[in-house]
Structure formats: structure tokens, C-alpha cells
PyMOL Python script that loads the backbone (N, CA, C, O; Angstrom):
from pymol import cmd

cmd.read_pdbstr("""\
ATOM      1  N   UNK A   1     -54.191 -11.383  34.013  1.00  0.00           N
ATOM      2  CA  UNK A   1     -54.136 -10.854  35.465  1.00  0.00           C
ATOM      3  C   UNK A   1     -53.408 -12.081  36.358  1.00  0.00           C
ATOM      4  O   UNK A   1     -53.041 -13.225  36.088  1.00  0.00           O
ATOM      5  N   UNK A   2     -53.395 -11.416  37.311  1.00  0.00           N
ATOM      6  CA  UNK A   2     -52.806 -12.613  38.445  1.00  0.00           C
ATOM      7  C   UNK A   2     -54.023 -13.265  39.000  1.00  0.00           C
ATOM      8  O   UNK A   2     -55.178 -12.839  38.968  1.00  0.00           O
ATOM      9  N   UNK A   3     -53.510 -14.519  39.581  1.00  0.00           N
ATOM     10  CA  UNK A   3     -54.812 -15.078  40.499  1.00  0.00           C
ATOM     11  C   UNK A   3     -55.091 -14.593  41.677  1.00  0.00           C
ATOM     12  O   UNK A   3     -54.484 -15.099  42.621  1.00  0.00           O
ATOM     13  N   UNK A   4     -55.860 -13.731  41.899  1.00  0.00           N
ATOM     14  CA  UNK A   4     -55.692 -13.071  43.333  1.00  0.00           C
ATOM     15  C   UNK A   4     -57.218 -12.601  43.293  1.00  0.00           C
ATOM     16  O   UNK A   4     -57.664 -12.042  42.291  1.00  0.00           O
ATOM     17  N   UNK A   5     -57.976 -12.842  44.383  1.00  0.00           N
ATOM     18  CA  UNK A   5     -59.637 -12.049  44.591  1.00  0.00           C
ATOM     19  C   UNK A   5     -59.332 -10.865  44.391  1.00  0.00           C
ATOM     20  O   UNK A   5     -58.234 -10.439  44.750  1.00  0.00           O
ATOM     21  N   UNK A   6     -60.189 -10.137  43.814  1.00  0.00           N
ATOM     22  CA  UNK A   6     -60.437  -8.915  43.837  1.00  0.00           C
ATOM     23  C   UNK A   6     -61.003  -8.097  45.091  1.00  0.00           C
ATOM     24  O   UNK A   6     -60.803  -6.923  45.404  1.00  0.00           O
ATOM     25  N   UNK A   7     -61.789  -9.108  45.721  1.00  0.00           N
ATOM     26  CA  UNK A   7     -62.470  -8.503  46.942  1.00  0.00           C
ATOM     27  C   UNK A   7     -61.672  -8.501  48.129  1.00  0.00           C
ATOM     28  O   UNK A   7     -61.570  -7.460  48.779  1.00  0.00           O
ATOM     29  N   UNK A   8     -60.979  -9.763  48.554  1.00  0.00           N
ATOM     30  CA  UNK A   8     -60.470 -10.511  49.854  1.00  0.00           C
ATOM     31  C   UNK A   8     -59.041 -10.137  49.497  1.00  0.00           C
ATOM     32  O   UNK A   8     -58.468  -9.558  50.420  1.00  0.00           O
ATOM     33  N   UNK A   9     -58.289 -10.323  48.358  1.00  0.00           N
ATOM     34  CA  UNK A   9     -57.071  -9.899  48.325  1.00  0.00           C
ATOM     35  C   UNK A   9     -56.297 -11.223  48.360  1.00  0.00           C
ATOM     36  O   UNK A   9     -55.102 -11.283  48.068  1.00  0.00           O
ATOM     37  N   UNK A  10     -57.121 -12.406  48.774  1.00  0.00           N
ATOM     38  CA  UNK A  10     -56.186 -13.805  48.799  1.00  0.00           C
ATOM     39  C   UNK A  10     -55.555 -13.925  47.659  1.00  0.00           C
ATOM     40  O   UNK A  10     -55.888 -13.293  46.657  1.00  0.00           O
ATOM     41  N   UNK A  11     -54.450 -14.858  47.706  1.00  0.00           N
ATOM     42  CA  UNK A  11     -53.518 -15.335  46.667  1.00  0.00           C
ATOM     43  C   UNK A  11     -53.501 -16.919  47.005  1.00  0.00           C
ATOM     44  O   UNK A  11     -54.084 -17.485  47.929  1.00  0.00           O
ATOM     45  N   UNK A  12     -52.636 -17.503  45.958  1.00  0.00           N
ATOM     46  CA  UNK A  12     -52.460 -18.906  46.328  1.00  0.00           C
ATOM     47  C   UNK A  12     -51.290 -18.982  47.354  1.00  0.00           C
ATOM     48  O   UNK A  12     -50.447 -18.097  47.503  1.00  0.00           O
ATOM     49  N   UNK A  13     -51.347 -20.148  48.036  1.00  0.00           N
ATOM     50  CA  UNK A  13     -50.158 -20.370  49.141  1.00  0.00           C
ATOM     51  C   UNK A  13     -49.415 -21.623  48.497  1.00  0.00           C
ATOM     52  O   UNK A  13     -49.808 -22.339  47.576  1.00  0.00           O
ATOM     53  N   UNK A  14     -48.161 -21.699  49.276  1.00  0.00           N
ATOM     54  CA  UNK A  14     -47.119 -22.509  48.778  1.00  0.00           C
ATOM     55  C   UNK A  14     -46.749 -23.357  50.299  1.00  0.00           C
ATOM     56  O   UNK A  14     -46.420 -22.881  51.386  1.00  0.00           O
ATOM     57  N   UNK A  15     -46.968 -24.910  49.847  1.00  0.00           N
ATOM     58  CA  UNK A  15     -46.734 -25.643  51.003  1.00  0.00           C
ATOM     59  C   UNK A  15     -45.778 -26.745  50.638  1.00  0.00           C
ATOM     60  O   UNK A  15     -44.774 -26.556  49.952  1.00  0.00           O
ATOM     61  N   UNK A  16     -46.171 -27.993  51.170  1.00  0.00           N
ATOM     62  CA  UNK A  16     -45.304 -29.231  50.809  1.00  0.00           C
ATOM     63  C   UNK A  16     -46.502 -30.282  50.890  1.00  0.00           C
ATOM     64  O   UNK A  16     -47.398 -30.288  51.735  1.00  0.00           O
ATOM     65  N   UNK A  17     -46.321 -31.184  49.812  1.00  0.00           N
ATOM     66  CA  UNK A  17     -46.610 -32.581  49.744  1.00  0.00           C
ATOM     67  C   UNK A  17     -46.086 -33.332  50.528  1.00  0.00           C
ATOM     68  O   UNK A  17     -44.904 -33.494  50.226  1.00  0.00           O
ATOM     69  N   UNK A  18     -46.529 -34.146  51.825  1.00  0.00           N
ATOM     70  CA  UNK A  18     -45.765 -34.858  52.604  1.00  0.00           C
ATOM     71  C   UNK A  18     -46.328 -36.550  52.235  1.00  0.00           C
ATOM     72  O   UNK A  18     -47.475 -36.962  52.408  1.00  0.00           O
ATOM     73  N   UNK A  19     -45.190 -37.309  51.709  1.00  0.00           N
ATOM     74  CA  UNK A  19     -45.656 -38.502  51.549  1.00  0.00           C
ATOM     75  C   UNK A  19     -45.306 -39.429  52.747  1.00  0.00           C
ATOM     76  O   UNK A  19     -44.686 -39.101  53.758  1.00  0.00           O
ATOM     77  N   UNK A  20     -45.898 -40.831  52.397  1.00  0.00           N
ATOM     78  CA  UNK A  20     -46.008 -41.721  53.826  1.00  0.00           C
ATOM     79  C   UNK A  20     -44.753 -41.508  54.551  1.00  0.00           C
ATOM     80  O   UNK A  20     -44.678 -41.221  55.746  1.00  0.00           O
ATOM     81  N   UNK A  21     -43.788 -41.667  53.753  1.00  0.00           N
ATOM     82  CA  UNK A  21     -42.108 -42.048  54.555  1.00  0.00           C
ATOM     83  C   UNK A  21     -41.469 -40.498  54.733  1.00  0.00           C
ATOM     84  O   UNK A  21     -40.285 -40.165  54.770  1.00  0.00           O
ATOM     85  N   UNK A  22     -42.820 -39.579  54.839  1.00  0.00           N
ATOM     86  CA  UNK A  22     -42.328 -37.865  55.354  1.00  0.00           C
ATOM     87  C   UNK A  22     -41.301 -36.948  54.489  1.00  0.00           C
ATOM     88  O   UNK A  22     -40.676 -35.974  54.907  1.00  0.00           O
ATOM     89  N   UNK A  23     -41.280 -37.538  53.092  1.00  0.00           N
ATOM     90  CA  UNK A  23     -40.411 -36.697  52.320  1.00  0.00           C
ATOM     91  C   UNK A  23     -41.418 -35.631  51.789  1.00  0.00           C
ATOM     92  O   UNK A  23     -42.607 -35.818  51.530  1.00  0.00           O
ATOM     93  N   UNK A  24     -40.686 -34.444  51.674  1.00  0.00           N
ATOM     94  CA  UNK A  24     -41.336 -33.286  51.277  1.00  0.00           C
ATOM     95  C   UNK A  24     -41.143 -32.704  49.983  1.00  0.00           C
ATOM     96  O   UNK A  24     -39.999 -32.596  49.540  1.00  0.00           O
ATOM     97  N   UNK A  25     -42.198 -32.296  49.291  1.00  0.00           N
ATOM     98  CA  UNK A  25     -41.980 -31.883  47.651  1.00  0.00           C
ATOM     99  C   UNK A  25     -42.894 -30.578  47.680  1.00  0.00           C
ATOM    100  O   UNK A  25     -43.884 -30.443  48.399  1.00  0.00           O
ATOM    101  N   UNK A  26     -42.445 -29.732  46.866  1.00  0.00           N
ATOM    102  CA  UNK A  26     -43.414 -28.381  47.036  1.00  0.00           C
ATOM    103  C   UNK A  26     -44.632 -28.352  46.431  1.00  0.00           C
ATOM    104  O   UNK A  26     -44.633 -29.045  45.414  1.00  0.00           O
ATOM    105  N   UNK A  27     -45.520 -27.894  46.628  1.00  0.00           N
ATOM    106  CA  UNK A  27     -46.765 -27.945  45.875  1.00  0.00           C
ATOM    107  C   UNK A  27     -47.672 -26.245  46.392  1.00  0.00           C
ATOM    108  O   UNK A  27     -47.389 -25.504  47.333  1.00  0.00           O
ATOM    109  N   UNK A  28     -48.858 -26.091  45.272  1.00  0.00           N
ATOM    110  CA  UNK A  28     -49.237 -25.011  45.432  1.00  0.00           C
ATOM    111  C   UNK A  28     -50.717 -25.093  45.853  1.00  0.00           C
ATOM    112  O   UNK A  28     -51.402 -25.891  45.214  1.00  0.00           O
ATOM    113  N   UNK A  29     -51.279 -24.423  46.783  1.00  0.00           N
ATOM    114  CA  UNK A  29     -52.621 -24.849  47.169  1.00  0.00           C
ATOM    115  C   UNK A  29     -53.390 -23.350  46.615  1.00  0.00           C
ATOM    116  O   UNK A  29     -53.263 -22.216  47.076  1.00  0.00           O
ATOM    117  N   UNK A  30     -54.173 -23.805  45.522  1.00  0.00           N
ATOM    118  CA  UNK A  30     -54.653 -22.882  44.546  1.00  0.00           C
ATOM    119  C   UNK A  30     -55.932 -22.487  44.916  1.00  0.00           C
ATOM    120  O   UNK A  30     -56.731 -23.134  45.593  1.00  0.00           O
ATOM    121  N   UNK A  31     -56.090 -21.272  44.379  1.00  0.00           N
ATOM    122  CA  UNK A  31     -57.359 -20.539  45.366  1.00  0.00           C
ATOM    123  C   UNK A  31     -58.698 -20.876  44.245  1.00  0.00           C
ATOM    124  O   UNK A  31     -58.519 -21.257  43.088  1.00  0.00           O
ATOM    125  N   UNK A  32     -59.963 -20.655  44.839  1.00  0.00           N
ATOM    126  CA  UNK A  32     -61.074 -21.010  44.134  1.00  0.00           C
ATOM    127  C   UNK A  32     -61.543 -19.880  43.623  1.00  0.00           C
ATOM    128  O   UNK A  32     -62.210 -19.133  44.339  1.00  0.00           O
ATOM    129  N   UNK A  33     -61.276 -19.569  42.310  1.00  0.00           N
ATOM    130  CA  UNK A  33     -61.417 -18.129  41.744  1.00  0.00           C
ATOM    131  C   UNK A  33     -62.831 -18.419  40.698  1.00  0.00           C
ATOM    132  O   UNK A  33     -62.938 -19.406  39.971  1.00  0.00           O
ATOM    133  N   UNK A  34     -63.553 -17.640  40.787  1.00  0.00           N
ATOM    134  CA  UNK A  34     -64.659 -17.166  39.678  1.00  0.00           C
ATOM    135  C   UNK A  34     -64.591 -16.032  38.981  1.00  0.00           C
ATOM    136  O   UNK A  34     -64.325 -14.989  39.577  1.00  0.00           O
ATOM    137  N   UNK A  35     -64.807 -16.039  37.677  1.00  0.00           N
ATOM    138  CA  UNK A  35     -65.059 -14.312  37.041  1.00  0.00           C
ATOM    139  C   UNK A  35     -66.710 -14.594  37.398  1.00  0.00           C
ATOM    140  O   UNK A  35     -67.294 -15.667  37.241  1.00  0.00           O
ATOM    141  N   UNK A  36     -67.264 -13.383  37.896  1.00  0.00           N
ATOM    142  CA  UNK A  36     -68.639 -13.308  38.375  1.00  0.00           C
ATOM    143  C   UNK A  36     -69.171 -11.564  37.779  1.00  0.00           C
ATOM    144  O   UNK A  36     -68.583 -10.493  37.927  1.00  0.00           O
ATOM    145  N   UNK A  37     -70.177 -11.798  37.253  1.00  0.00           N
ATOM    146  CA  UNK A  37     -70.821 -10.400  37.019  1.00  0.00           C
ATOM    147  C   UNK A  37     -71.436  -9.985  38.367  1.00  0.00           C
ATOM    148  O   UNK A  37     -71.726 -10.836  39.208  1.00  0.00           O
ATOM    149  N   UNK A  38     -71.627  -8.720  38.560  1.00  0.00           N
ATOM    150  CA  UNK A  38     -72.579  -8.153  39.726  1.00  0.00           C
ATOM    151  C   UNK A  38     -73.155  -6.961  39.155  1.00  0.00           C
ATOM    152  O   UNK A  38     -72.552  -6.140  38.464  1.00  0.00           O
ATOM    153  N   UNK A  39     -74.646  -6.920  39.574  1.00  0.00           N
ATOM    154  CA  UNK A  39     -75.274  -5.610  39.384  1.00  0.00           C
ATOM    155  C   UNK A  39     -75.080  -4.578  40.375  1.00  0.00           C
ATOM    156  O   UNK A  39     -75.437  -4.802  41.531  1.00  0.00           O
ATOM    157  N   UNK A  40     -74.535  -3.429  40.048  1.00  0.00           N
ATOM    158  CA  UNK A  40     -74.282  -2.378  40.924  1.00  0.00           C
ATOM    159  C   UNK A  40     -75.459  -1.309  40.840  1.00  0.00           C
ATOM    160  O   UNK A  40     -75.721  -0.611  39.861  1.00  0.00           O
ATOM    161  N   UNK A  41     -76.123  -1.322  42.082  1.00  0.00           N
ATOM    162  CA  UNK A  41     -77.382  -0.366  41.968  1.00  0.00           C
ATOM    163  C   UNK A  41     -76.983   1.229  42.034  1.00  0.00           C
ATOM    164  O   UNK A  41     -77.661   2.074  41.449  1.00  0.00           O
ATOM    165  N   UNK A  42     -75.711   1.581  42.875  1.00  0.00           N
ATOM    166  CA  UNK A  42     -74.958   2.701  42.550  1.00  0.00           C
ATOM    167  C   UNK A  42     -74.835   3.243  41.088  1.00  0.00           C
ATOM    168  O   UNK A  42     -75.240   4.339  40.702  1.00  0.00           O
ATOM    169  N   UNK A  43     -74.257   2.364  40.403  1.00  0.00           N
ATOM    170  CA  UNK A  43     -73.735   2.877  39.036  1.00  0.00           C
ATOM    171  C   UNK A  43     -74.658   2.269  37.859  1.00  0.00           C
ATOM    172  O   UNK A  43     -74.357   2.372  36.670  1.00  0.00           O
ATOM    173  N   UNK A  44     -75.784   1.642  38.320  1.00  0.00           N
ATOM    174  CA  UNK A  44     -76.582   0.897  37.309  1.00  0.00           C
ATOM    175  C   UNK A  44     -76.122   0.589  35.977  1.00  0.00           C
ATOM    176  O   UNK A  44     -76.472   0.953  34.854  1.00  0.00           O
ATOM    177  N   UNK A  45     -75.008  -0.384  36.541  1.00  0.00           N
ATOM    178  CA  UNK A  45     -74.195  -1.430  35.590  1.00  0.00           C
ATOM    179  C   UNK A  45     -73.945  -2.549  36.004  1.00  0.00           C
ATOM    180  O   UNK A  45     -74.120  -2.855  37.183  1.00  0.00           O
ATOM    181  N   UNK A  46     -73.429  -3.472  34.988  1.00  0.00           N
ATOM    182  CA  UNK A  46     -72.791  -4.965  35.602  1.00  0.00           C
ATOM    183  C   UNK A  46     -71.100  -4.420  35.789  1.00  0.00           C
ATOM    184  O   UNK A  46     -70.451  -3.735  34.999  1.00  0.00           O
ATOM    185  N   UNK A  47     -70.741  -4.902  36.910  1.00  0.00           N
ATOM    186  CA  UNK A  47     -69.329  -5.004  37.200  1.00  0.00           C
ATOM    187  C   UNK A  47     -69.057  -6.225  37.229  1.00  0.00           C
ATOM    188  O   UNK A  47     -69.703  -7.074  37.844  1.00  0.00           O
ATOM    189  N   UNK A  48     -67.628  -6.496  36.260  1.00  0.00           N
ATOM    190  CA  UNK A  48     -67.397  -7.896  36.409  1.00  0.00           C
ATOM    191  C   UNK A  48     -66.057  -8.119  37.386  1.00  0.00           C
ATOM    192  O   UNK A  48     -65.104  -7.340  37.349  1.00  0.00           O
ATOM    193  N   UNK A  49     -66.100  -9.039  38.078  1.00  0.00           N
ATOM    194  CA  UNK A  49     -64.966  -9.291  39.000  1.00  0.00           C
ATOM    195  C   UNK A  49     -64.437 -10.764  39.230  1.00  0.00           C
ATOM    196  O   UNK A  49     -65.159 -11.759  39.168  1.00  0.00           O
ATOM    197  N   UNK A  50     -63.046 -10.774  39.510  1.00  0.00           N
ATOM    198  CA  UNK A  50     -62.488 -12.123  39.546  1.00  0.00           C
ATOM    199  C   UNK A  50     -62.554 -12.178  41.032  1.00  0.00           C
ATOM    200  O   UNK A  50     -61.979 -11.343  41.730  1.00  0.00           O
ATOM    201  N   UNK A  51     -63.263 -13.171  41.520  1.00  0.00           N
ATOM    202  CA  UNK A  51     -63.374 -13.142  42.998  1.00  0.00           C
ATOM    203  C   UNK A  51     -63.602 -14.793  43.563  1.00  0.00           C
ATOM    204  O   UNK A  51     -64.314 -15.624  42.998  1.00  0.00           O
ATOM    205  N   UNK A  52     -62.755 -15.032  44.901  1.00  0.00           N
ATOM    206  CA  UNK A  52     -62.936 -16.081  45.684  1.00  0.00           C
ATOM    207  C   UNK A  52     -64.503 -16.268  45.945  1.00  0.00           C
ATOM    208  O   UNK A  52     -65.277 -15.312  45.977  1.00  0.00           O
ATOM    209  N   UNK A  53     -64.969 -17.875  46.166  1.00  0.00           N
ATOM    210  CA  UNK A  53     -66.023 -18.033  47.003  1.00  0.00           C
ATOM    211  C   UNK A  53     -66.344 -17.586  48.224  1.00  0.00           C
ATOM    212  O   UNK A  53     -67.470 -17.733  48.699  1.00  0.00           O
ATOM    213  N   UNK A  54     -65.324 -16.972  48.861  1.00  0.00           N
ATOM    214  CA  UNK A  54     -65.488 -16.335  50.138  1.00  0.00           C
ATOM    215  C   UNK A  54     -65.755 -14.781  49.798  1.00  0.00           C
ATOM    216  O   UNK A  54     -66.380 -13.976  50.489  1.00  0.00           O
ATOM    217  N   UNK A  55     -65.292 -14.623  48.891  1.00  0.00           N
ATOM    218  CA  UNK A  55     -65.403 -12.926  48.231  1.00  0.00           C
ATOM    219  C   UNK A  55     -66.691 -13.071  47.871  1.00  0.00           C
ATOM    220  O   UNK A  55     -67.400 -12.288  48.503  1.00  0.00           O
ATOM    221  N   UNK A  56     -67.430 -13.909  46.939  1.00  0.00           N
ATOM    222  CA  UNK A  56     -69.040 -14.004  46.587  1.00  0.00           C
ATOM    223  C   UNK A  56     -69.907 -13.933  47.741  1.00  0.00           C
ATOM    224  O   UNK A  56     -70.882 -13.182  47.706  1.00  0.00           O
ATOM    225  N   UNK A  57     -69.635 -14.696  48.846  1.00  0.00           N
ATOM    226  CA  UNK A  57     -70.419 -14.893  50.278  1.00  0.00           C
ATOM    227  C   UNK A  57     -70.420 -13.383  50.679  1.00  0.00           C
ATOM    228  O   UNK A  57     -71.475 -12.765  50.822  1.00  0.00           O
ATOM    229  N   UNK A  58     -69.190 -12.817  50.852  1.00  0.00           N
ATOM    230  CA  UNK A  58     -68.788 -11.343  51.276  1.00  0.00           C
ATOM    231  C   UNK A  58     -69.861 -10.272  50.543  1.00  0.00           C
ATOM    232  O   UNK A  58     -70.257  -9.216  51.037  1.00  0.00           O
ATOM    233  N   UNK A  59     -70.178 -10.763  49.388  1.00  0.00           N
ATOM    234  CA  UNK A  59     -70.830  -9.647  48.755  1.00  0.00           C
ATOM    235  C   UNK A  59     -72.318  -9.806  48.899  1.00  0.00           C
ATOM    236  O   UNK A  59     -73.038  -8.808  48.851  1.00  0.00           O
ATOM    237  N   UNK A  60     -72.930 -11.292  49.115  1.00  0.00           N
ATOM    238  CA  UNK A  60     -74.055 -11.748  49.168  1.00  0.00           C
ATOM    239  C   UNK A  60     -74.260 -10.979  50.590  1.00  0.00           C
ATOM    240  O   UNK A  60     -75.259 -10.261  50.641  1.00  0.00           O
ATOM    241  N   UNK A  61     -73.499 -11.038  51.664  1.00  0.00           N
ATOM    242  CA  UNK A  61     -73.943 -10.795  52.925  1.00  0.00           C
ATOM    243  C   UNK A  61     -74.068  -8.891  52.966  1.00  0.00           C
ATOM    244  O   UNK A  61     -75.097  -8.289  53.272  1.00  0.00           O
ATOM    245  N   UNK A  62     -72.845  -8.288  52.606  1.00  0.00           N
ATOM    246  CA  UNK A  62     -72.610  -6.766  52.698  1.00  0.00           C
ATOM    247  C   UNK A  62     -72.879  -5.889  51.672  1.00  0.00           C
ATOM    248  O   UNK A  62     -72.656  -4.687  51.816  1.00  0.00           O
ATOM    249  N   UNK A  63     -73.391  -6.404  50.515  1.00  0.00           N
ATOM    250  CA  UNK A  63     -73.743  -5.644  49.405  1.00  0.00           C
ATOM    251  C   UNK A  63     -72.446  -5.465  48.331  1.00  0.00           C
ATOM    252  O   UNK A  63     -71.330  -5.576  48.840  1.00  0.00           O
ATOM    253  N   UNK A  64     -72.514  -5.217  46.993  1.00  0.00           N
ATOM    254  CA  UNK A  64     -71.702  -4.907  46.349  1.00  0.00           C
ATOM    255  C   UNK A  64     -70.896  -3.677  46.513  1.00  0.00           C
ATOM    256  O   UNK A  64     -69.689  -3.743  46.746  1.00  0.00           O
ATOM    257  N   UNK A  65     -71.502  -2.607  46.402  1.00  0.00           N
ATOM    258  CA  UNK A  65     -71.064  -1.400  46.743  1.00  0.00           C
ATOM    259  C   UNK A  65     -70.244  -1.284  48.112  1.00  0.00           C
ATOM    260  O   UNK A  65     -69.056  -0.985  47.993  1.00  0.00           O
ATOM    261  N   UNK A  66     -70.599  -1.428  49.012  1.00  0.00           N
ATOM    262  CA  UNK A  66     -70.060  -1.451  50.164  1.00  0.00           C
ATOM    263  C   UNK A  66     -68.580  -2.434  50.144  1.00  0.00           C
ATOM    264  O   UNK A  66     -67.466  -2.068  50.517  1.00  0.00           O
ATOM    265  N   UNK A  67     -68.960  -3.733  49.605  1.00  0.00           N
ATOM    266  CA  UNK A  67     -67.522  -4.264  49.804  1.00  0.00           C
ATOM    267  C   UNK A  67     -66.433  -3.635  48.487  1.00  0.00           C
ATOM    268  O   UNK A  67     -65.218  -3.475  48.604  1.00  0.00           O
ATOM    269  N   UNK A  68     -66.886  -3.481  47.814  1.00  0.00           N
ATOM    270  CA  UNK A  68     -66.175  -2.913  46.381  1.00  0.00           C
ATOM    271  C   UNK A  68     -65.306  -1.610  47.074  1.00  0.00           C
ATOM    272  O   UNK A  68     -64.084  -1.521  46.960  1.00  0.00           O
ATOM    273  N   UNK A  69     -66.063  -0.714  47.738  1.00  0.00           N
ATOM    274  CA  UNK A  69     -65.635   0.278  48.431  1.00  0.00           C
ATOM    275  C   UNK A  69     -64.074   0.198  49.216  1.00  0.00           C
ATOM    276  O   UNK A  69     -63.021   0.828  49.119  1.00  0.00           O
ATOM    277  N   UNK A  70     -64.617  -1.046  50.106  1.00  0.00           N
ATOM    278  CA  UNK A  70     -63.605  -1.543  51.094  1.00  0.00           C
ATOM    279  C   UNK A  70     -62.471  -2.112  50.674  1.00  0.00           C
ATOM    280  O   UNK A  70     -61.432  -1.982  51.321  1.00  0.00           O
ATOM    281  N   UNK A  71     -62.545  -2.947  49.321  1.00  0.00           N
ATOM    282  CA  UNK A  71     -61.205  -3.242  48.692  1.00  0.00           C
ATOM    283  C   UNK A  71     -60.662  -2.506  47.923  1.00  0.00           C
ATOM    284  O   UNK A  71     -59.569  -2.797  47.436  1.00  0.00           O
ATOM    285  N   UNK A  72     -61.469  -1.096  47.568  1.00  0.00           N
ATOM    286  CA  UNK A  72     -60.621  -0.063  46.901  1.00  0.00           C
ATOM    287  C   UNK A  72     -59.789   0.581  48.204  1.00  0.00           C
ATOM    288  O   UNK A  72     -58.579   0.778  48.091  1.00  0.00           O
ATOM    289  N   UNK A  73     -60.312   0.816  49.122  1.00  0.00           N
ATOM    290  CA  UNK A  73     -59.618   1.591  50.351  1.00  0.00           C
ATOM    291  C   UNK A  73     -58.160   0.426  50.556  1.00  0.00           C
ATOM    292  O   UNK A  73     -57.032   0.795  50.881  1.00  0.00           O
ATOM    293  N   UNK A  74     -58.481  -0.676  50.332  1.00  0.00           N
ATOM    294  CA  UNK A  74     -57.401  -1.707  50.843  1.00  0.00           C
ATOM    295  C   UNK A  74     -56.292  -1.728  49.839  1.00  0.00           C
ATOM    296  O   UNK A  74     -55.115  -1.999  50.080  1.00  0.00           O
ATOM    297  N   UNK A  75     -56.884  -1.365  48.526  1.00  0.00           N
ATOM    298  CA  UNK A  75     -56.066  -1.587  47.340  1.00  0.00           C
ATOM    299  C   UNK A  75     -56.109  -2.694  46.432  1.00  0.00           C
ATOM    300  O   UNK A  75     -55.308  -2.782  45.501  1.00  0.00           O
ATOM    301  N   UNK A  76     -57.167  -3.703  46.696  1.00  0.00           N
ATOM    302  CA  UNK A  76     -57.337  -4.627  45.981  1.00  0.00           C
ATOM    303  C   UNK A  76     -57.968  -4.538  44.584  1.00  0.00           C
ATOM    304  O   UNK A  76     -57.649  -5.298  43.669  1.00  0.00           O
ATOM    305  N   UNK A  77     -58.823  -3.628  44.486  1.00  0.00           N
ATOM    306  CA  UNK A  77     -59.571  -3.441  43.262  1.00  0.00           C
ATOM    307  C   UNK A  77     -59.138  -1.958  42.880  1.00  0.00           C
ATOM    308  O   UNK A  77     -59.022  -0.973  43.609  1.00  0.00           O
ATOM    309  N   UNK A  78     -58.929  -2.107  41.480  1.00  0.00           N
ATOM    310  CA  UNK A  78     -58.560  -0.516  40.866  1.00  0.00           C
ATOM    311  C   UNK A  78     -59.241  -0.461  39.704  1.00  0.00           C
ATOM    312  O   UNK A  78     -58.902   0.412  38.905  1.00  0.00           O
ATOM    313  N   UNK A  79     -60.207  -1.258  39.398  1.00  0.00           N
ATOM    314  CA  UNK A  79     -61.078  -0.881  38.243  1.00  0.00           C
ATOM    315  C   UNK A  79     -62.271  -0.246  38.184  1.00  0.00           C
ATOM    316  O   UNK A  79     -62.797   0.137  37.140  1.00  0.00           O
ATOM    317  N   UNK A  80     -62.777  -0.105  39.434  1.00  0.00           N
ATOM    318  CA  UNK A  80     -64.333  -0.119  39.408  1.00  0.00           C
ATOM    319  C   UNK A  80     -64.124   1.534  39.782  1.00  0.00           C
ATOM    320  O   UNK A  80     -65.106   2.262  39.932  1.00  0.00           O
TER     321      UNK A  80
END
""", "prot")
cmd.dss("prot")
cmd.show_as("cartoon", "prot")
cmd.util.cbc("prot")
cmd.orient("prot")
């Protein structure tokens, strides 16, 4: 599976390393992804998601069911 957050849809970014002499080389800004299990009250089961830390904070704030429903509407989650 690709390194994409299933809640926010965030992916890795590409940029430049810039040396002291201003020489630029390509680099990748990796995403802080975690594979985490969440308990769903609506379905009475655990749901495993690959989420960024921003996605985890979003789930803590708004609740799992609301966040997953919104992510499905946007097309980020297809498994739940």
C-alpha cells in the first residue's frame, strides 16, 4: 500500500536539499505515518487505518465514525 494517510489524504512531498553553496539536489519529505487500530462504536469492531499524526488528532477531536465517513466521501478510505 502507498504511503498515504487514509484520513487526510496527505502524501509525501518532493523538494530540494540546499547546500551552503546553494547547490540543489532532489529530496523527499516523508510523511509521519502510523498503523493504528481504532474502536468503532457504530460497528462494534476495531478498524485498522494507516494515518498520519495529524489524522490521529483529527480522529481524537471529531470521533472515528465522523472522520471515516468524511474520508470515504472524499475518496481517501475505501476499505471500511
